[in-house]
N, C-alpha and C positions, 0 to 999 in steps of 0.2 A: 366459517372460521372460529377455529375454537377460542377458549380462553386466554390457553399458552402463546398462540399465534399472536393474539390482540393485545400480551402485557407487552411483549417482545416489540411491536410494535412503535406500542407508547414510551417503550423502552430507548429503543434506535431516536426517536424523534426529539424525546430530553437530551440524548445523549449530545444530538449534533446543535440542539440550543444550548446546551452549557458550553462548547467549545465554541459555539458564533459570541458566547457573552465574553470569554475566555479572550477571545482573540480584540474585543471591543477595548476589554478595562487591561490588556497589557501595558497600554503607554501611562496609564495612568497609577493601575493599582498590581501590581506583580504579584504579593501576597493572593486578593480576591481571584485575580486569572488561576492564580495554582491550584486554591480551591475549586473552582469551577472544574479543572479537569480530574481533581482527586474524585471529584463527585460522580462524573462522565465515567471511569473507569472503573467503579465500585458498583455504575449502573451497570456497564459492561459484564462483570463478574457477576453478579446476583442476578441477570436476565438470560449470559452466556449467550451473549451479543458477538458477533461474529465483525469486528471495525472494516469498514474499505481500506482499502490502501489509502486515499488519500487523507481520514481522518487519523492512521496510525500513524503517517509522518508529521503529524503537526505538532509535536509534544514529547518530553524525553520520558523514556519506560520506566526510568530507575528513581528521579526527582519529581516527577509531574509536572514539570515548567513547558510552557508554552513557545515551540520555536520559531525565533524570527532573525531571521537569519543577520550578522555582523551586529547583533544585540545582547541573542542571550544562546546562540550556536554562532558555530564555525562550517559552512561547507564546502568541502575538495572534492574534484572529480578528477580522479587518476585510473589507471588501469583498466577499464571497465564498469569501474563502480561508482558512487555519489558515498563521500564518508561527512558522515553530518558529528559536528563534538559537541558535546554542551560545557557552556563556558562555566555552569555553574556547580555540575557534580564531576566533569572529565568523563563521563557515559559514551563511546564511542558506537554510533550504529552505520554499518557497511549496506549500501542497499546495491545489489546488481543492476548492472545495464546490459539487459541482453535482446537480443532483438524479436520480432514477435515471431511466433513460431509459426512456419507455413503446413496448413492441415492439408495442402497437396504435394504427389514428392515427387518430382521430378529424376527423371530418369532416360538415362543417356542410350541409345543404342546402335548397336556394331555399325552402321555410318555416320557417325557420333551427330544424330537428330535428336533432339529434345522433347520433349513434353510433358505432361503433369499428368495424373490420374488421380484420384483421391483419394485419401485414408482406406484400406483395407480393399481397394479395388485392385481387380487383377486387369494386366495393361491387354490389350486386344492386339496391340498393331503385328502380333506374330515375330515380335526379333527379342534375340537375346539381351540381355539388359547386365553390362558392368555389375 
């Protein structure tokens, strides 16, 4: 492991730690919680770290406030997506609800029988597919 990778790993640990501290302080001191999120965001930018989807959806990207449904944000589920509205700045985040992708393809032969094959694999059943 080179120096750059070790710096990124340390940055990820610090980001996770700052966001957990922000969650604890949210009820007591909202300004301090917001400051922790800002510091985590600066670390992310400085070390070019990609946040996991779980961490991305914990705070508003506009005002850097930690989200707590009913307190700092409003959450709605409609027409195949989750909409999160920040109650501090009004920023709207939409997250699509997609079914998980199937890596195998389902084929139906002329007889109407279904069978699976892996991506990129040719079918060996000898039947023409629709």
